[in-house]
Each structure stands twice: as structure tokens, then as C-alpha cells.
LOKOL-489426 format. One record per residue (C-alpha): residue in one letter; chain; residue number from 1; x, y, z. Coordinates in steps of 0.5 Angstrom, whole numbers, plus 2048, in hexadecimal, padded with zeros to 3 digits. Layout:
BEGIN
+----+----+-----+-----+-----+-----+
: aa : ch :   i :  c1 :  c2 :  c3 :
+----+----+-----+-----+-----+-----+
:  a :  A : NUM :   X :   Y :   Z :
...
+----+----+-----+-----+-----+-----+
This chain:
BEGIN
+----+----+-----+-----+-----+-----+
: aa : ch :   i :  c1 :  c2 :  c3 :
+----+----+-----+-----+-----+-----+
:  x :  A :   1 : 841 : 814 : 80A :
:  x :  A :   2 : 843 : 80F : 805 :
:  x :  A :   3 : 846 : 808 : 806 :
:  x :  A :   4 : 84C : 805 : 802 :
:  x :  A :   5 : 847 : 800 : 7FF :
:  x :  A :   6 : 843 : 805 : 7FC :
:  x :  A :   7 : 849 : 808 : 7F8 :
:  x :  A :   8 : 84E : 803 : 7F7 :
:  x :  A :   9 : 856 : 805 : 7F6 :
:  x :  A :  10 : 857 : 801 : 7F0 :
:  x :  A :  11 : 856 : 7FB : 7EC :
:  x :  A :  12 : 85A : 7F5 : 7E9 :
:  x :  A :  13 : 859 : 7F4 : 7E1 :
:  x :  A :  14 : 85C : 7EE : 7DE :
:  x :  A :  15 : 85E : 7F0 : 7D7 :
:  x :  A :  16 : 861 : 7EA : 7D5 :
:  x :  A :  17 : 868 : 7EC : 7D5 :
:  x :  A :  18 : 86D : 7E7 : 7D4 :
:  x :  A :  19 : 875 : 7E7 : 7D4 :
:  x :  A :  20 : 879 : 7E7 : 7CE :
:  x :  A :  21 : 87B : 7E0 : 7CC :
:  x :  A :  22 : 87E : 7E1 : 7C5 :
:  x :  A :  23 : 885 : 7E0 : 7C3 :
:  x :  A :  24 : 88A : 7E6 : 7C6 :
:  x :  A :  25 : 88E : 7E8 : 7C0 :
:  x :  A :  26 : 893 : 7EC : 7C4 :
:  x :  A :  27 : 898 : 7F2 : 7C2 :
:  x :  A :  28 : 898 : 7F0 : 7BA :
:  x :  A :  29 : 890 : 7EF : 7BA :
:  x :  A :  30 : 890 : 7F6 : 7BD :
:  x :  A :  31 : 895 : 7F9 : 7B8 :
:  x :  A :  32 : 891 : 7F6 : 7B2 :
:  x :  A :  33 : 88B : 7F8 : 7B5 :
:  x :  A :  34 : 88D : 800 : 7B5 :
:  x :  A :  35 : 890 : 7FF : 7AE :
:  x :  A :  36 : 889 : 7FC : 7AB :
:  x :  A :  37 : 885 : 802 : 7AF :
:  x :  A :  38 : 88A : 807 : 7AC :
:  x :  A :  39 : 88A : 804 : 7A5 :
:  x :  A :  40 : 882 : 804 : 7A5 :
:  x :  A :  41 : 882 : 80C : 7A7 :
:  x :  A :  42 : 887 : 80E : 7A2 :
:  x :  A :  43 : 882 : 80A : 79C :
:  x :  A :  44 : 87C : 80C : 7A0 :
:  x :  A :  45 : 879 : 805 : 7A1 :
:  x :  A :  46 : 873 : 805 : 7A6 :
:  x :  A :  47 : 873 : 80C : 7A6 :
:  x :  A :  48 : 86E : 811 : 7A2 :
:  x :  A :  49 : 86F : 811 : 79A :
:  x :  A :  50 : 872 : 818 : 79B :
:  x :  A :  51 : 878 : 815 : 79E :
:  x :  A :  52 : 878 : 810 : 798 :
:  x :  A :  53 : 878 : 815 : 792 :
:  x :  A :  54 : 880 : 818 : 793 :
:  x :  A :  55 : 883 : 811 : 793 :
:  x :  A :  56 : 880 : 80E : 78E :
:  x :  A :  57 : 87F : 813 : 78A :
:  x :  A :  58 : 887 : 814 : 78A :
:  x :  A :  59 : 888 : 80D : 788 :
:  x :  A :  60 : 883 : 80E : 782 :
:  x :  A :  61 : 887 : 814 : 780 :
:  x :  A :  62 : 88E : 810 : 781 :
:  x :  A :  63 : 88C : 80B : 77D :
:  x :  A :  64 : 88A : 80F : 777 :
:  x :  A :  65 : 891 : 810 : 774 :
:  x :  A :  66 : 892 : 808 : 774 :
:  x :  A :  67 : 88B : 808 : 770 :
:  x :  A :  68 : 88C : 80D : 76B :
:  x :  A :  69 : 893 : 80A : 769 :
:  x :  A :  70 : 891 : 803 : 768 :
:  x :  A :  71 : 88B : 806 : 764 :
:  x :  A :  72 : 88F : 80A : 760 :
:  x :  A :  73 : 894 : 804 : 75F :
:  x :  A :  74 : 88E : 7FF : 75D :
:  x :  A :  75 : 88B : 804 : 758 :
:  x :  A :  76 : 892 : 805 : 755 :
:  x :  A :  77 : 894 : 7FE : 756 :
:  x :  A :  78 : 895 : 7FD : 74E :
:  x :  A :  79 : 898 : 803 : 74C :
:  x :  A :  80 : 89F : 806 : 74D :
:  x :  A :  81 : 89D : 80A : 753 :
:  x :  A :  82 : 89C : 803 : 757 :
:  x :  A :  83 : 8A2 : 805 : 75B :
:  x :  A :  84 : 8A0 : 80B : 75D :
:  x :  A :  85 : 8A0 : 80C : 765 :
:  x :  A :  86 : 89B : 811 : 768 :
:  x :  A :  87 : 89F : 810 : 76F :
:  x :  A :  88 : 8A4 : 80B : 771 :
:  x :  A :  89 : 8A4 : 807 : 778 :
:  x :  A :  90 : 8AA : 80C : 77B :
:  x :  A :  91 : 8A5 : 812 : 779 :
:  x :  A :  92 : 89F : 80E : 77C :
:  x :  A :  93 : 8A2 : 80E : 783 :
:  x :  A :  94 : 8A3 : 816 : 783 :
:  x :  A :  95 : 89B : 816 : 781 :
:  x :  A :  96 : 89A : 814 : 788 :
:  x :  A :  97 : 89C : 81B : 78B :
:  x :  A :  98 : 895 : 81D : 789 :
:  x :  A :  99 : 893 : 819 : 78F :
:  x :  A : 100 : 896 : 81E : 793 :
:  x :  A : 101 : 88F : 821 : 795 :
:  x :  A : 102 : 88D : 81A : 797 :
:  x :  A : 103 : 893 : 81A : 79B :
:  x :  A : 104 : 892 : 821 : 79E :
:  x :  A : 105 : 88B : 81F : 7A0 :
:  x :  A : 106 : 88C : 818 : 7A2 :
:  x :  A : 107 : 892 : 818 : 7A7 :
:  x :  A : 108 : 88F : 81D : 7AB :
:  x :  A : 109 : 889 : 819 : 7AB :
:  x :  A : 110 : 88C : 813 : 7AE :
:  x :  A : 111 : 890 : 816 : 7B3 :
:  x :  A : 112 : 88D : 81D : 7B6 :
:  x :  A : 113 : 886 : 81A : 7B8 :
:  x :  A : 114 : 88A : 816 : 7BD :
:  x :  A : 115 : 88E : 81B : 7C0 :
:  x :  A : 116 : 888 : 820 : 7C0 :
:  x :  A : 117 : 883 : 81B : 7C3 :
:  x :  A : 118 : 888 : 819 : 7C8 :
:  x :  A : 119 : 887 : 811 : 7C6 :
:  x :  A : 120 : 88E : 810 : 7C6 :
:  x :  A : 121 : 88E : 80E : 7CE :
:  x :  A : 122 : 889 : 809 : 7CB :
:  x :  A : 123 : 88D : 806 : 7C6 :
:  x :  A : 124 : 893 : 805 : 7CA :
:  x :  A : 125 : 88F : 802 : 7CF :
:  x :  A : 126 : 88F : 7FC : 7CA :
:  x :  A : 127 : 896 : 7F8 : 7CA :
:  x :  A : 128 : 898 : 7FD : 7C5 :
:  x :  A : 129 : 89E : 802 : 7C5 :
:  x :  A : 130 : 8A0 : 809 : 7C2 :
:  x :  A : 131 : 8A4 : 805 : 7BD :
:  x :  A : 132 : 89E : 800 : 7BB :
:  x :  A : 133 : 89A : 807 : 7BA :
:  x :  A : 134 : 89F : 80A : 7B6 :
:  x :  A : 135 : 8A0 : 803 : 7B2 :
:  x :  A : 136 : 899 : 803 : 7B1 :
:  x :  A : 137 : 897 : 80A : 7AF :
:  x :  A : 138 : 89D : 80A : 7AA :
:  x :  A : 139 : 89C : 803 : 7A7 :
:  x :  A : 140 : 895 : 804 : 7A6 :
:  x :  A : 141 : 896 : 80B : 7A2 :
:  x :  A : 142 : 89B : 808 : 79E :
:  x :  A : 143 : 897 : 802 : 79C :
:  x :  A : 144 : 892 : 806 : 79A :
:  x :  A : 145 : 896 : 80B : 796 :
:  x :  A : 146 : 89A : 804 : 793 :
:  x :  A : 147 : 893 : 802 : 791 :
:  x :  A : 148 : 891 : 808 : 78E :
:  x :  A : 149 : 898 : 809 : 78A :
:  x :  A : 150 : 899 : 801 : 788 :
:  x :  A : 151 : 892 : 800 : 785 :
:  x :  A : 152 : 892 : 804 : 780 :
:  x :  A : 153 : 899 : 801 : 77E :
:  x :  A : 154 : 896 : 7FB : 77E :
:  x :  A : 155 : 890 : 7FD : 779 :
:  x :  A : 156 : 896 : 800 : 774 :
:  x :  A : 157 : 89A : 7FA : 774 :
:  x :  A : 158 : 894 : 7F5 : 773 :
:  x :  A : 159 : 891 : 7FA : 76E :
:  x :  A : 160 : 898 : 7FB : 76A :
:  x :  A : 161 : 899 : 7F3 : 76A :
:  x :  A : 162 : 892 : 7F2 : 768 :
:  x :  A : 163 : 893 : 7F7 : 761 :
:  x :  A : 164 : 89B : 7F5 : 760 :
:  x :  A : 165 : 89C : 7F3 : 759 :
:  x :  A : 166 : 8A1 : 7EE : 75B :
:  x :  A : 167 : 89D : 7EA : 760 :
:  x :  A : 168 : 89B : 7EA : 767 :
:  x :  A : 169 : 8A1 : 7E6 : 769 :
:  x :  A : 170 : 8A6 : 7E9 : 765 :
:  x :  A : 171 : 8A4 : 7F0 : 768 :
:  x :  A : 172 : 8A5 : 7ED : 76F :
:  x :  A : 173 : 8AC : 7EB : 76D :
:  x :  A : 174 : 8AE : 7F1 : 76A :
:  x :  A : 175 : 8AC : 7F5 : 770 :
:  x :  A : 176 : 8AD : 7F0 : 776 :
:  x :  A : 177 : 8B1 : 7F6 : 779 :
:  x :  A : 178 : 8AB : 7FA : 77A :
:  x :  A : 179 : 8A8 : 7F4 : 77F :
:  x :  A : 180 : 8AD : 7F6 : 785 :
:  x :  A : 181 : 8AE : 7FD : 783 :
:  x :  A : 182 : 8A7 : 7FF : 783 :
:  x :  A : 183 : 8A5 : 7FC : 78A :
:  x :  A : 184 : 8AC : 7FF : 78D :
:  x :  A : 185 : 8AB : 806 : 78A :
:  x :  A : 186 : 8A4 : 806 : 78D :
:  x :  A : 187 : 8A6 : 803 : 794 :
:  x :  A : 188 : 8AB : 809 : 795 :
:  x :  A : 189 : 8A7 : 80E : 792 :
:  x :  A : 190 : 8A1 : 80C : 797 :
:  x :  A : 191 : 8A5 : 80B : 79D :
:  x :  A : 192 : 8A9 : 812 : 79C :
:  x :  A : 193 : 8A2 : 816 : 79C :
:  x :  A : 194 : 89F : 811 : 7A1 :
:  x :  A : 195 : 8A4 : 812 : 7A6 :
:  x :  A : 196 : 8A5 : 81A : 7A5 :
:  x :  A : 197 : 89D : 81B : 7A5 :
:  x :  A : 198 : 89C : 817 : 7AB :
:  x :  A : 199 : 8A2 : 81B : 7AF :
:  x :  A : 200 : 89F : 822 : 7AD :
:  x :  A : 201 : 898 : 820 : 7AF :
:  x :  A : 202 : 89A : 81D : 7B6 :
:  x :  A : 203 : 89D : 825 : 7B7 :
:  x :  A : 204 : 896 : 827 : 7B8 :
:  x :  A : 205 : 88F : 825 : 7BA :
:  x :  A : 206 : 88B : 829 : 7B5 :
:  x :  A : 207 : 88A : 825 : 7AE :
:  x :  A : 208 : 88A : 82C : 7AA :
:  x :  A : 209 : 891 : 82E : 7AD :
:  x :  A : 210 : 894 : 828 : 7AB :
:  x :  A : 211 : 892 : 828 : 7A4 :
:  x :  A : 212 : 894 : 82F : 7A3 :
:  x :  A : 213 : 89B : 82E : 7A6 :
:  x :  A : 214 : 89C : 828 : 7A2 :
:  x :  A : 215 : 89A : 82B : 79B :
:  x :  A : 216 : 89E : 832 : 79D :
:  x :  A : 217 : 8A4 : 82D : 79F :
:  x :  A : 218 : 8A3 : 82B : 798 :
:  x :  A : 219 : 8A2 : 831 : 794 :
:  x :  A : 220 : 8A7 : 836 : 798 :
:  x :  A : 221 : 8AD : 831 : 798 :
:  x :  A : 222 : 8AB : 830 : 790 :
:  x :  A : 223 : 8AB : 837 : 78F :
:  x :  A : 224 : 8B2 : 838 : 793 :
:  x :  A : 225 : 8B5 : 833 : 78F :
:  x :  A : 226 : 8B3 : 835 : 789 :
:  x :  A : 227 : 8B6 : 83C : 78A :
:  x :  A : 228 : 8BC : 83A : 78D :
:  x :  A : 229 : 8BD : 835 : 786 :
:  x :  A : 230 : 8BB : 83B : 782 :
:  x :  A : 231 : 8C1 : 840 : 785 :
:  x :  A : 232 : 8C6 : 83A : 785 :
:  x :  A : 233 : 8C9 : 83D : 78B :
:  x :  A : 234 : 8CD : 837 : 78C :
:  x :  A : 235 : 8D5 : 834 : 78C :
:  x :  A : 236 : 8D7 : 835 : 785 :
:  x :  A : 237 : 8DA : 82E : 786 :
:  x :  A : 238 : 8D4 : 82B : 784 :
:  x :  A : 239 : 8D2 : 829 : 77E :
:  x :  A : 240 : 8CB : 82B : 77B :
:  x :  A : 241 : 8C6 : 829 : 776 :
:  x :  A : 242 : 8BF : 82C : 778 :
:  x :  A : 243 : 8C0 : 82C : 780 :
:  x :  A : 244 : 8C4 : 82C : 786 :
:  x :  A : 245 : 8C5 : 829 : 78D :
:  x :  A : 246 : 8C0 : 82F : 78F :
:  x :  A : 247 : 8BA : 82B : 78C :
:  x :  A : 248 : 8BB : 826 : 792 :
:  x :  A : 249 : 8B8 : 82B : 796 :
:  x :  A : 250 : 8B1 : 829 : 793 :
:  x :  A : 251 : 8AD : 825 : 797 :
:  x :  A : 252 : 8A9 : 822 : 791 :
:  x :  A : 253 : 8AF : 821 : 78C :
:  x :  A : 254 : 8B2 : 81C : 791 :
:  x :  A : 255 : 8AE : 816 : 790 :
:  x :  A : 256 : 8AD : 817 : 788 :
:  x :  A : 257 : 8B5 : 817 : 788 :
:  x :  A : 258 : 8B5 : 811 : 78B :
:  x :  A : 259 : 8B0 : 80E : 786 :
:  x :  A : 260 : 8B6 : 810 : 781 :
:  x :  A : 261 : 8BB : 80C : 785 :
:  x :  A : 262 : 8B7 : 806 : 785 :
:  x :  A : 263 : 8B5 : 806 : 77D :
:  x :  A : 264 : 8BB : 80A : 77A :
:  x :  A : 265 : 8C0 : 809 : 77F :
:  x :  A : 266 : 8C2 : 810 : 77F :
:  x :  A : 267 : 8BE : 817 : 780 :
:  x :  A : 268 : 8BA : 819 : 77B :
:  x :  A : 269 : 8BE : 81F : 778 :
:  x :  A : 270 : 8B8 : 823 : 776 :
:  x :  A : 271 : 8B6 : 824 : 77E :
:  x :  A : 272 : 8B8 : 829 : 783 :
:  x :  A : 273 : 8BE : 825 : 785 :
:  x :  A : 274 : 8C0 : 822 : 77E :
:  x :  A : 275 : 8C7 : 823 : 77C :
:  x :  A : 276 : 8CA : 824 : 783 :
:  x :  A : 277 : 8D0 : 820 : 785 :
:  x :  A : 278 : 8CE : 81B : 78B :
:  x :  A : 279 : 8C6 : 81D : 78A :
:  x :  A : 280 : 8C5 : 815 : 78A :
:  x :  A : 281 : 8C8 : 815 : 791 :
:  x :  A : 282 : 8C5 : 81B : 793 :
:  x :  A : 283 : 8BE : 819 : 791 :
:  x :  A : 284 : 8BF : 812 : 795 :
:  x :  A : 285 : 8C2 : 816 : 79C :
:  x :  A : 286 : 8BC : 81B : 79C :
:  x :  A : 287 : 8B7 : 815 : 79B :
:  x :  A : 288 : 8BA : 811 : 7A1 :
:  x :  A : 289 : 8BA : 818 : 7A5 :
:  x :  A : 290 : 8B3 : 81A : 7A4 :
:  x :  A : 291 : 8B0 : 813 : 7A5 :
:  x :  A : 292 : 8B4 : 811 : 7AB :
:  x :  A : 293 : 8B4 : 818 : 7AE :
:  x :  A : 294 : 8AC : 818 : 7AD :
:  x :  A : 295 : 8AC : 811 : 7B0 :
:  x :  A : 296 : 8B0 : 813 : 7B6 :
:  x :  A : 297 : 8AC : 819 : 7B7 :
:  x :  A : 298 : 8A6 : 814 : 7B8 :
:  x :  A : 299 : 8A9 : 80F : 7BC :
:  x :  A : 300 : 8AB : 815 : 7C1 :
:  x :  A : 301 : 8A5 : 819 : 7C0 :
:  x :  A : 302 : 8A0 : 812 : 7C2 :
:  x :  A : 303 : 8A5 : 810 : 7C7 :
:  x :  A : 304 : 8A2 : 815 : 7CC :
:  x :  A : 305 : 89B : 812 : 7CC :
:  x :  A : 306 : 89D : 80B : 7CE :
+----+----+-----+-----+-----+-----+
């Protein structure tokens, strides 16, 4: 028979734990921390090199047209072809559509693991609300997309300013409108895709399903809109050039036409909605409806876990 002294029930160890005595940031700091974590995850920072390949490769690819355009103008700077532009600032915003693959991978990666791993209660144990979570996730993806769309434009502007035959200062004066048009257009583009992608991703806990759903939405809506525009099955009171209001059904068409409104003040006639009466107003209304609807759905979706 053993005594309690031979087999003690437990022991106390002094591990030197100390209470946190630093500054407590509160709700704003918690929201900012969630934004930083989401951006790092999107860019693959502090993750394996495989997670860094896609975002940084896409950024490099998106910069290629700017480098090519500047290179051509530099080579032809003393010839009659010096005024040739491979791509314009307005068209360059459309090149950002190539980032859809990145969006389809990144948006689910930002949102789905939180629900699948059941860490949302832990996140909301901080001074955060559902609105804060939505703002942080959509804001983080918007910031990443804005950077990927804006940096190539900076390269294009700086390069063309450098090779401009009339001089850098005169080039800036002649293209001063671009200084506000580019950031506004890229911001509208980024907010649109970030809101829609995060909303679709919030419907499921599986990243693959969310990514496929986003791409399917883009492809199916574009195909349906193209067929309807080709059939011209609309009210004969509309005036056409190359499109109709049926083109508003295309998800990918809306941010591109918003870019037209920023740069041109009207919708490009060579588009799915080009030539339709009220196309500009229609584009703005659909844009607002998709962004507001996506954000409203997200707020409602994450209100349940507060």
C-alpha cells in the first residue's frame, strides 16, 4: 500500500508568465490587424514560396504591357512612329481583368478557412462586429487589387513621361487628367470585384467551390449577355451601334464600362452595351446594385455569428 507522499497528485511550476502591460488598441486596432493579416495572406507573405508565386507573377505579367509600350516609344522616339501607343491608360484598366484568376483564388482563401475551421467565434471574441469583419475583408482585397492595377499604370505614366519628346513637364501638363482618372477607375474596378468575390466566397466553407462559383458567374453571365445582344431581341425604341442593354447582364462588362465613363464620359460604342440609349445610366445602376447587394449580403451573413 502506497502513501500520498510517494505519488504526489500534482506540482506547481513557475513559467514566468506575466500579464500584458502594453497599449490596448481597441476596436480600430483589431480591425486594422484583420486587414493586415488578410493582405499578407493574399500576397503570400510569411507563407511558403508556393503561395507567393501566383500574386507576384500576375503583378509582373500585368506590368509587361507598360514596359513594352515604353520600350517601343523609346526606340522610335526620333521617328514618325513616336506617337504610337500600344495601349492607353483606359485600356490598361481593362487588362486588370486578367486578375480574375487571382481573385477567384484569393477571395475564398481570405474567407472560407475562417468558417471551415470555426474560428469566427474566436475572431468576434475581440471587440469586432460583423460589419468590421466585412469591412476588413473587402477592404483588404480591394487594396490588393488596387495595388495590382495601379502600379502598372504608374510604370506606364513614368516611362512615357521619361521618353516624351516634348519633355517630362509638358507631358504631365498634357495628361494631367490621367492623374485622377486612373486612380478613380482602378478603385471602382477593385471595389466591384472585391465585393462580389467576397460575397460569393461567403456562401460556402470550401475554397474550390467558391472559386468555381465566381468564375462560373463571370463566364455564364458573359455568354448569356453576348447571345442576347447578338439576337437584338429588345425594344425597337433603343438606338444601336454595336450593342444593347442586354449587355448589362454580363458581370465582367460593368467595371469596364464604368472605366469608359471615367475616361470618356460615355460608354464605348464598341462594347456589349455600346449604342444603347441610357447605357451610361444603366451601367451605373447595375454597378451600384451589385456592390451594394454584395455588401448587404455580407453584413447579413456575418451578423449571425456576432
